[in-house]
C-alpha positions as CSV (number, residue, x, y, z in Angstrom):
1,M,52.4,11.9,68.1
2,I,53.6,8.4,68.5
3,I,54.4,6.6,65.1
4,M,54.2,2.8,65.3
5,E,56.3,0.8,62.8
6,P,57.8,3.6,60.9
7,L,59.5,1.3,58.5
8,R,56.3,-0.9,58.2
9,G,57.7,-3.9,60.0
10,G,61.1,-3.7,58.1
11,T,59.5,-3.7,54.7
12,L,60.8,-0.4,53.8
13,V,64.3,-1.5,54.4
14,Q,64.2,-5.3,53.6
15,K,61.5,-5.8,50.9
16,L,61.7,-2.6,48.7
17,P,60.6,-3.4,45.1
18,P,63.4,-3.1,42.5
19,D,62.0,0.3,41.1
20,A,62.0,1.8,44.8
21,R,65.6,0.5,45.5
22,G,66.6,2.0,42.1
23,V,65.4,5.6,43.3
24,W,67.3,5.5,46.5
25,D,70.5,3.7,44.9
26,H,70.7,6.6,42.3
27,A,69.7,9.4,44.6
28,P,72.3,12.4,44.9
29,V,73.0,11.4,48.5
30,S,74.0,8.0,49.6
31,R,71.9,6.8,52.6
32,S,70.8,3.5,53.9
33,Y,67.2,2.6,53.2
34,A,66.4,2.9,56.9
35,D,68.0,6.4,56.9
36,W,65.6,7.5,54.2
37,G,62.6,6.2,55.9
38,F,63.4,7.7,59.3
39,R,64.3,11.0,57.8
40,W,60.7,11.3,56.3
41,V,59.1,10.3,59.6
42,F,61.3,12.7,61.7
43,D,60.8,15.6,59.2
44,H,57.3,16.1,60.6
45,P,57.4,18.1,63.6
46,Q,54.4,16.6,65.3
47,V,56.2,13.2,65.5
48,M,57.5,12.9,69.1
49,T,58.2,9.2,69.3
50,A,58.8,6.4,66.7
51,L,58.3,2.9,68.0
52,S,60.5,0.8,65.7
53,G,61.2,-2.9,66.0
54,M,65.0,-3.6,66.0
55,G,66.7,-7.0,65.7
56,T,70.4,-6.3,65.9
57,M,72.6,-3.8,67.8
58,E,73.5,-2.3,64.5
59,M,69.8,-1.4,64.0
60,V,69.6,0.1,67.4
61,E,72.8,2.1,66.9
62,E,71.5,3.3,63.5
63,N,68.1,4.3,65.0
64,V,69.6,6.2,67.8
65,R,72.0,8.0,65.5
66,L,69.2,9.0,63.1
67,A,66.9,10.0,66.0
68,S,69.6,12.2,67.4
69,E,70.8,13.9,64.3
70,V,67.6,14.3,62.0
71,E,65.6,17.5,62.5
72,A,62.0,18.3,61.4
73,G,61.7,20.4,58.3
74,A,65.2,19.5,57.1
75,L,64.2,17.6,53.8
76,M,64.5,19.6,50.6
77,E,62.1,19.7,47.8
78,E,64.4,17.5,45.7
79,E,64.2,14.9,48.5
80,F,60.4,14.9,48.6
81,A,60.3,14.2,44.9
82,L,62.4,11.2,45.5
83,Y,60.0,10.0,48.2
84,D,57.1,10.5,45.9
85,R,58.7,8.3,43.4
86,V,59.5,5.5,45.9
87,K,55.8,5.9,47.3
88,E,54.7,5.1,43.6
89,A,56.9,2.3,43.2
90,M,55.7,0.7,46.4
91,R,52.0,1.3,45.7
92,A,52.5,-0.4,42.3
93,A,54.2,-3.6,43.8
94,I,52.6,-4.1,47.1
95,K,49.5,-6.3,46.8
96,V,48.3,-5.8,50.4
97,P,49.5,-3.3,53.0
98,C,50.3,-5.9,55.7
99,T,53.2,-5.0,58.0
100,A,53.2,-8.6,59.8
101,C,52.4,-7.0,63.1
102,G,50.6,-10.1,64.2
103,Y,47.6,-8.5,65.7
104,C,45.3,-10.6,63.5
105,V,46.6,-13.9,65.2
106,P,46.0,-16.4,66.6
107,C,43.5,-17.5,63.9
108,P,40.8,-19.9,65.2
109,V,41.5,-22.6,62.5
110,G,45.3,-22.0,62.4
111,V,46.0,-19.8,59.3
112,D,49.3,-17.9,59.8
113,I,47.8,-14.8,58.4
114,P,51.1,-12.5,58.6
115,L,53.0,-15.4,56.8
116,C,50.4,-15.8,54.1
117,L,50.1,-11.9,53.4
118,T,53.8,-11.5,53.5
119,S,54.2,-14.2,51.1
120,L,51.6,-12.6,48.8
121,N,53.6,-9.3,48.9
122,D,56.8,-11.1,48.3
123,S,55.5,-12.7,45.3
124,A,55.6,-9.2,43.7
125,F,59.5,-9.0,44.2
126,M,60.6,-12.4,43.3
127,S,59.7,-15.1,40.7
128,R,56.5,-16.8,41.1
129,I,58.1,-20.2,41.5
130,R,60.5,-19.1,44.1
131,S,57.8,-17.3,46.1
132,M,55.6,-20.3,45.9
133,W,58.3,-22.5,46.9
134,W,59.0,-20.4,50.0
135,Y,55.3,-20.2,50.8
136,V,55.1,-24.0,50.5
137,A,58.2,-24.5,52.8
138,T,56.9,-22.2,55.5
139,S,53.1,-22.5,55.4
140,E,52.4,-26.2,56.0
141,G,49.3,-26.7,57.8
142,R,48.9,-22.8,58.2
143,N,48.2,-21.8,54.6
144,A,45.4,-19.5,53.3
145,S,43.2,-22.3,52.2
146,R,42.4,-23.1,55.7
147,C,40.5,-19.9,56.1
148,N,36.9,-20.6,57.0
149,G,35.9,-16.8,56.4
150,C,35.0,-16.2,60.1
151,G,36.4,-12.7,59.9
152,K,37.5,-12.5,63.6
153,C,41.0,-11.3,62.2
154,E,39.6,-8.2,60.4
155,P,38.7,-5.9,63.3
156,L,42.0,-6.6,64.8
157,C,44.0,-5.3,61.8
158,P,45.6,-1.8,62.4
159,Q,45.9,-1.5,58.6
160,G,42.2,-2.0,57.9
161,I,43.0,-4.9,55.6
162,A,40.2,-7.1,54.2
163,I,41.9,-10.2,55.3
164,R,39.6,-12.8,54.1
165,D,39.8,-11.1,50.7
166,A,43.6,-11.1,50.8
167,L,43.7,-14.7,52.0
168,G,41.6,-15.6,49.0
169,Q,44.1,-13.8,46.7
170,T,46.9,-15.6,48.4
171,K,45.3,-19.0,47.8
172,R,44.6,-18.1,44.0
173,E,48.2,-16.8,43.5
174,L,50.3,-19.1,45.6
175,E,48.3,-22.3,45.9
176,R,47.7,-23.1,42.1
177,F,49.8,-25.3,40.0
178,P,52.5,-26.4,40.7
179,Y,51.8,-25.7,44.5
180,G,50.4,-29.2,45.1
181,A,53.4,-30.9,43.4
182,M,56.0,-28.5,45.3
183,R,54.1,-29.4,48.6
184,F,54.4,-33.2,47.8
185,A,58.2,-32.7,47.0
186,A,58.8,-30.8,50.2
187,R,57.0,-33.4,52.4
188,N,59.1,-36.0,50.8
189,L,62.4,-34.2,51.2
190,L,61.6,-33.5,54.9
191,K,60.8,-37.2,55.5
192,R,64.3,-38.1,54.1
193,G,65.9,-35.3,56.2
194,K,67.0,-33.4,53.0
195,L,65.1,-30.2,53.7
């Protein structure tokens, strides 16, 4: 079996909710978040290959090291209990299971679907104002409110996400007050070269 995006596009390393980070940070064995993730994947004997995106040489080296030293069936019962706790923390925090793979784009009307859904999930891990400001700064002209409901994206999603509903949720949560004021401020700062 080939596993694609074993760390959910980096989400299991870079964007763990605080409760999930706490489980790994207080585990009896100290491991990186990537180490924990790959150990779970490689513990399954049916996994022959894991296709993981890597952005730095350090990531490549860590992934190669883990693939060469981790064996199927090596995890202990106590470790599986930790994984269960992390899964529950993730399920409680993640609003939509998007990995930002990009299979849903290009959108016919220009919505940056991965950005919108990532921003929606990020809003669970940071303050509403901070996540809204990030969304304003990165989604100009590509935001969720542009969605016309055509649905061309949904059959392309490997996660089976109801993308139109998720974009509606993004609009409701991230494009409400003070979104307009923040967007106005961001445009003025851009014009003045201060952003």
